[in-house]
C-alpha positions in Angstrom: -49.1 207.0 59.9 -50.3 203.9 57.9 -49.0 200.4 57.4 -49.7 198.6 54.2 -49.1 195.0 53.0 -48.6 195.0 49.3 -48.4 191.9 47.1 -47.4 192.6 43.5 -47.0 189.9 40.8 -46.0 190.6 37.2 -46.4 187.5 35.0 -45.2 187.0 31.4 -46.3 184.0 29.4 -44.8 183.1 26.0 -46.3 180.9 23.3 -43.0 179.1 22.8 -39.7 178.9 24.7 -37.5 182.0 24.9 -34.0 182.4 26.4 -31.4 184.9 27.5 -33.9 187.2 29.1 -32.3 190.4 30.4 -34.5 192.4 32.8 -34.6 195.5 35.0 -37.0 196.0 37.9 -38.0 199.1 39.9 -40.2 197.7 42.6 -38.2 198.9 45.6 -39.8 201.7 47.7 -38.2 205.1 46.9 -35.6 206.1 49.5 -37.5 208.6 51.6 -37.8 209.5 55.3 -41.6 209.2 55.0 -41.4 205.5 54.0 -40.1 202.8 56.3 -39.8 199.3 54.8 -40.7 196.8 57.4 -40.4 193.8 55.1 -39.6 193.2 51.5 -39.2 189.9 49.6 -38.7 189.5 45.9 -39.1 186.2 44.2 -38.2 185.7 40.5 -38.6 182.6 38.2 -35.3 180.6 38.3 -34.1 182.5 41.4 -31.5 184.5 39.5 -29.0 186.8 41.2 -30.2 190.4 41.3 -27.7 193.2 41.1 -29.1 196.3 42.8 -27.9 199.8 42.1 -29.1 203.4 42.1 -30.0 205.0 38.8 -29.7 208.5 37.5 -33.0 209.6 39.1 -32.2 208.1 42.5 -34.3 204.9 42.1 -33.2 201.6 43.5 -32.9 199.4 40.4 -32.5 195.6 40.1 -30.9 193.9 37.1 -31.1 190.1 36.4 -30.6 187.6 33.6 -32.6 184.4 33.0 -30.4 182.6 30.5 -32.0 179.0 30.2 -35.0 178.4 28.0 -38.3 179.3 29.6 -42.0 179.7 28.7 -42.8 182.1 31.5 -41.4 184.7 33.8 -42.9 185.8 37.2 -41.6 188.6 39.3 -43.3 188.7 42.7 -42.9 191.4 45.4 -44.1 191.1 48.9 -43.9 194.4 50.8 -44.9 195.7 54.1 -44.3 199.5 54.4 -45.1 202.1 57.0 -45.9 205.4 55.4 -45.8 208.4 57.8 -45.6 211.2 55.3 -47.2 214.3 56.9 -49.9 216.2 55.2 -48.2 218.4 52.6 -48.5 222.0 53.7 -47.5 223.1 50.2 -50.5 225.4 49.9 -48.9 227.7 52.5 -46.1 228.3 50.0 -46.5 231.2 47.6 -43.3 231.1 45.7 -43.5 233.0 42.5 -42.3 232.2 39.0 -39.4 234.6 39.4 -38.3 232.6 42.4 -38.8 229.4 40.5 -36.6 230.5 37.6 -33.9 231.5 40.0 -33.9 228.1 41.7 -34.1 226.1 38.4 -31.2 227.9 36.7 -28.8 226.7 39.5 -29.7 223.0 39.1 -29.1 220.9 36.0 -31.6 218.2 36.9 -34.4 220.8 37.4 -33.4 222.4 34.0 -33.8 219.0 32.4 -37.2 218.4 34.0 -38.5 221.8 33.0 -38.4 221.4 29.3 -41.1 219.7 27.1 -40.6 216.8 24.8 -40.4 217.6 21.1 -44.1 217.7 20.2 -45.9 218.1 16.9 -46.8 221.8 16.2 -50.5 221.2 16.6 -50.1 219.3 19.9 -47.7 221.9 21.2 -50.2 224.7 20.4 -52.9 222.8 22.3 -50.7 222.3 25.3 -49.8 226.0 25.2 -53.5 226.9 25.2 -54.2 224.8 28.3 -51.1 226.3 30.0 -52.3 229.8 29.3 -55.8 228.9 30.6 -54.5 227.6 34.0 -51.8 230.2 34.6 -54.0 232.7 36.4 -51.7 233.3 39.3 -48.0 234.1 39.9 -48.0 231.6 42.7 -46.5 228.4 41.3 -48.4 226.2 43.7 -51.7 227.6 42.5 -50.9 227.0 38.9 -49.9 223.4 39.7 -53.2 222.9 41.5 -55.1 224.4 38.6 -53.4 222.0 36.2 -54.3 219.1 38.4 -57.9 220.2 38.6 -58.1 220.8 34.8 -57.1 217.3 34.0 -59.5 215.8 36.6 -62.4 217.8 35.2 -61.7 217.4 31.5 -60.4 213.9 31.1 -62.5 210.7 31.7 -61.0 207.8 33.7 -61.5 204.8 31.5 -59.5 201.6 31.7 -58.4 199.5 28.7 -58.5 202.2 26.0 -54.8 203.1 26.2 -51.5 201.2 26.3 -48.1 201.9 27.6 -47.2 203.3 24.2 -50.2 205.7 23.9 -48.9 209.2 23.1 -49.9 212.5 24.7 -51.4 213.5 21.3 -53.7 210.4 21.4 -54.7 211.1 25.0 -55.6 214.7 24.2 -57.6 213.6 21.2 -60.0 211.3 23.1 -59.7 213.0 26.5 -59.7 209.8 28.5 -57.3 207.2 29.9 -55.8 206.1 33.2 -53.3 207.4 35.7 -50.2 207.2 33.6 -51.9 209.0 30.8 -53.0 211.8 33.0 -49.5 212.1 34.5 -47.9 212.4 31.1 -50.4 215.1 30.0 -49.9 217.1 33.3 -46.1 216.9 32.9 -46.3 218.3 29.4 -48.4 221.2 30.6 -46.2 222.0 33.6 -43.0 221.8 31.4 -44.6 224.1 28.9 -44.7 226.7 31.8 -41.1 225.7 32.7 -42.2 224.2 36.0 -40.0 221.1 36.6 -42.1 218.0 36.9 -41.3 214.3 37.3 -43.3 211.1 36.8 -43.9 209.0 39.9 -44.8 205.3 39.9 -46.1 203.5 43.0 -49.3 202.3 44.6 -52.4 204.1 45.9 -53.6 202.4 49.0 -57.2 202.0 50.2 -59.0 204.6 52.3 -62.5 204.9 53.5 -63.4 207.6 50.9 -62.4 205.5 47.9 -60.1 206.7 45.1 -59.5 205.9 41.5 -56.8 203.2 41.1 -56.7 202.1 44.7 -55.4 198.7 45.3 -53.4 198.8 42.0 -50.2 200.2 40.6 -50.6 203.9 40.2 -48.9 207.0 38.8 -48.9 210.6 39.7 -46.7 213.8 39.3 -44.2 215.7 41.5 -43.9 219.4 40.7 -41.1 221.6 41.9 -42.5 224.4 44.1 -40.0 227.3 44.8 -39.2 227.5 48.5 -40.7 224.1 49.2 -39.2 221.5 46.8 -40.8 218.4 45.3 -44.6 218.2 46.0 -46.6 215.2 44.9 -50.0 215.7 43.3 -52.4 213.2 41.8 -54.4 214.3 38.7 -56.4 211.0 38.6 -57.9 211.9 42.0 -57.5 215.7 42.1 -55.6 215.5 45.4 -52.2 216.3 46.8 -50.3 213.1 47.6 -50.9 211.8 51.1 -49.6 208.9 53.3 -51.7 206.5 51.2 -49.5 207.0 48.2 -46.5 204.5 48.3 -43.7 205.7 46.0 -41.5 203.4 44.1 -39.7 205.3 41.4 -39.4 208.7 39.7 -38.2 209.9 36.3 -38.9 212.0 33.3 -41.7 209.7 32.1 -43.1 206.1 32.4 -40.1 204.5 30.7 -37.8 205.7 33.5 -40.1 204.1 36.1 -41.4 200.9 34.6 -41.8 198.3 37.4 -40.5 195.6 35.1 -38.9 195.8 31.6 -36.6 193.7 29.6 -35.8 191.8 26.4 -35.3 188.2 25.4 -34.2 186.0 22.5 -36.8 183.9 20.6 -39.6 184.2 18.0 -42.3 184.2 20.7 -45.5 186.2 21.3 -46.1 187.1 24.9 -48.9 188.0 27.2 -48.6 190.0 30.4 -50.8 190.0 33.5 -50.4 192.1 36.7 -51.8 191.3 40.1 -51.8 193.7 43.0 -53.2 193.2 46.4 -53.1 196.0 49.1 -54.2 195.3 52.6 -54.9 198.1 55.0 -54.4 198.2 58.7 -57.9 197.1 59.5 -57.6 194.0 57.4 -59.5 195.3 54.4 -58.0 194.1 51.1 -58.2 195.6 47.7 -57.2 193.4 44.7 -56.7 194.1 41.0 -55.9 191.6 38.3 -55.4 192.9 34.8 -54.2 191.8 31.4 -51.9 194.5 30.1 -52.3 195.6 26.5 -49.0 195.7 24.7 -48.9 197.0 21.1 -45.4 195.6 20.6 -45.1 191.8 20.3 -41.5 190.6 20.4 -40.7 188.4 17.5 -37.0 187.6 17.3 -34.8 189.5 19.7 -31.5 188.0 18.4 -29.8 191.4 18.4 -29.0 193.4 21.6 -32.1 195.6 21.3 -32.7 198.3 23.9 -34.8 197.3 26.9 -38.5 197.6 26.2 -41.1 198.5 28.9 -43.9 196.0 29.3 -45.5 196.5 32.7 -48.3 199.0 32.7 -50.0 201.0 35.4 -53.7 201.5 36.1 
């Protein structure tokens, strides 16, 4: 059991005033018996009313509007969470692909999460080649673990070379990126094998061994293991998820889990910075401050455009 104090600030700055900002936040801990929220405070520029609901994937989601003109938007989350997730004993489960297919066919959500995106032919062939390489067992858990290890061993962890809009094709081409990139690649491989998988956003908290991405927003994967259910696995660190992973949201991909996303009116360019501080029980604190690369720059959102994701993960 571990207790973490997490401070997360998302800050947008605009080069001129904007207005009528409509936003969605998913910075609430996922509803789980393994996570107990001791304290949670959210502060937003202008102190708007936040309407909280549950989305299609089961995530607590906040919606708010900031109507007056403004040159900046800050969303701050102060969270104290007790994580008492037991060590996953998923390796004791030897459910086969036949069992998997039987479970999936009875559940529409699992069916949806077991099919790949529409990929270009060359990319699809590359994913199929990797999938064939890792499927050396009929035990689904072994194949999931092989996939996790393949990404860890064959992709380099490099910050700053990808954005939230980087495609799976681009990640496969340069074989490097950060946690959200590795999660997206792993999901495509699993779904190619018709193993349901979902993207997970959250935090990875400090431990004495050190892990990639600790003290920052993080992303990993949950795979459906027949006879067990959803099992979290982290390709960035080649580990099964432990009580140091604090889970915020799940979905088909990053867009379903973006911590903050929205749209506004005004011909402004914007910059985004994300600050995360994670304090461990012994008082040790990990901090991360990053400028997030965004390929899209909003120019004049005078039409009701769909919400766009802006907050990245490390």
